[in-house]
C-alpha positions in Angstrom: -58.9 116.3 344.1 -57.6 114.8 340.7 -56.4 118.2 339.2 -54.8 119.0 342.5 -52.8 116.1 342.4 -51.9 116.9 338.5 -51.2 120.4 339.1 -48.9 119.5 342.1 -47.1 117.0 340.1 -46.8 119.4 337.1 -45.2 122.1 339.4 -42.8 119.7 340.8 -41.8 118.4 337.3 -41.5 122.1 336.5 -39.0 122.7 339.3 -37.3 120.2 338.6 -36.7 120.9 335.3 -36.1 124.7 336.0 -33.1 123.5 338.4 -31.6 121.4 335.8 -31.5 124.0 333.0 -30.0 126.3 335.7 -27.1 124.1 336.4 -26.6 123.6 332.8 -26.5 127.1 332.0 -24.1 127.8 334.9 -21.8 124.8 333.4 -22.2 126.2 330.1 -21.1 130.1 331.1 -18.0 128.4 332.9 -17.1 126.4 329.5 -17.4 129.7 327.7 -15.5 131.6 330.0 -12.8 129.1 329.8 -12.5 128.8 326.3 -12.5 132.7 325.9 -9.4 132.5 328.7 -7.6 129.9 326.5 -8.2 132.0 323.3 -6.7 134.8 324.8 -3.5 132.8 326.1 -3.3 131.3 322.6 -3.2 134.3 321.0 -0.5 135.7 323.4 1.5 132.8 322.9 1.3 133.1 319.0 2.2 136.6 319.2 5.2 135.9 321.5 6.1 133.5 319.0 5.8 135.2 316.0 7.9 138.0 317.5 10.7 135.7 318.6 10.9 133.5 315.2 9.5 135.6 312.4 10.2 135.0 308.5 13.3 137.3 308.5 14.9 135.6 311.5 13.9 132.1 309.9 15.3 132.9 306.6 18.6 134.5 308.3 19.2 131.2 310.2 18.5 129.2 307.0 20.9 131.1 304.8 23.3 131.0 307.6 23.2 127.0 307.9 23.8 126.3 304.0 20.1 126.2 303.0 19.8 126.1 299.2 16.6 126.9 297.5 15.0 124.1 295.3 15.5 124.8 291.7 12.0 123.8 290.3 13.1 123.1 287.1 15.0 120.2 288.2 11.8 118.7 289.9 9.6 116.0 288.1 6.3 114.5 288.8 6.1 110.9 288.5 2.6 109.3 287.7 
C-alpha cells in the first residue's frame, strides 16, 4: 500500500512538473518569436534611416551649413 501511494505521489509531482515545463516552454517560444519580430523591425528601420540620412547627405548638409573641419595641429591635450 505504501508503494502505491508513493508511486501515485511521484506521478502527481511528475504531472505538475510537466505542466509547468510546457507552460514555460510556450512562454519562451512566444518571447523568442517576439524578439525575432523586433530584430526584423529594427533592421528595417535602420535600413530606412540609412537610406534617408547617409554619410553623403550629412556631409553635404554640414558643408552647406558652414561646417569647418577641425585642424588637429591646433588641438592640445592637457594633462
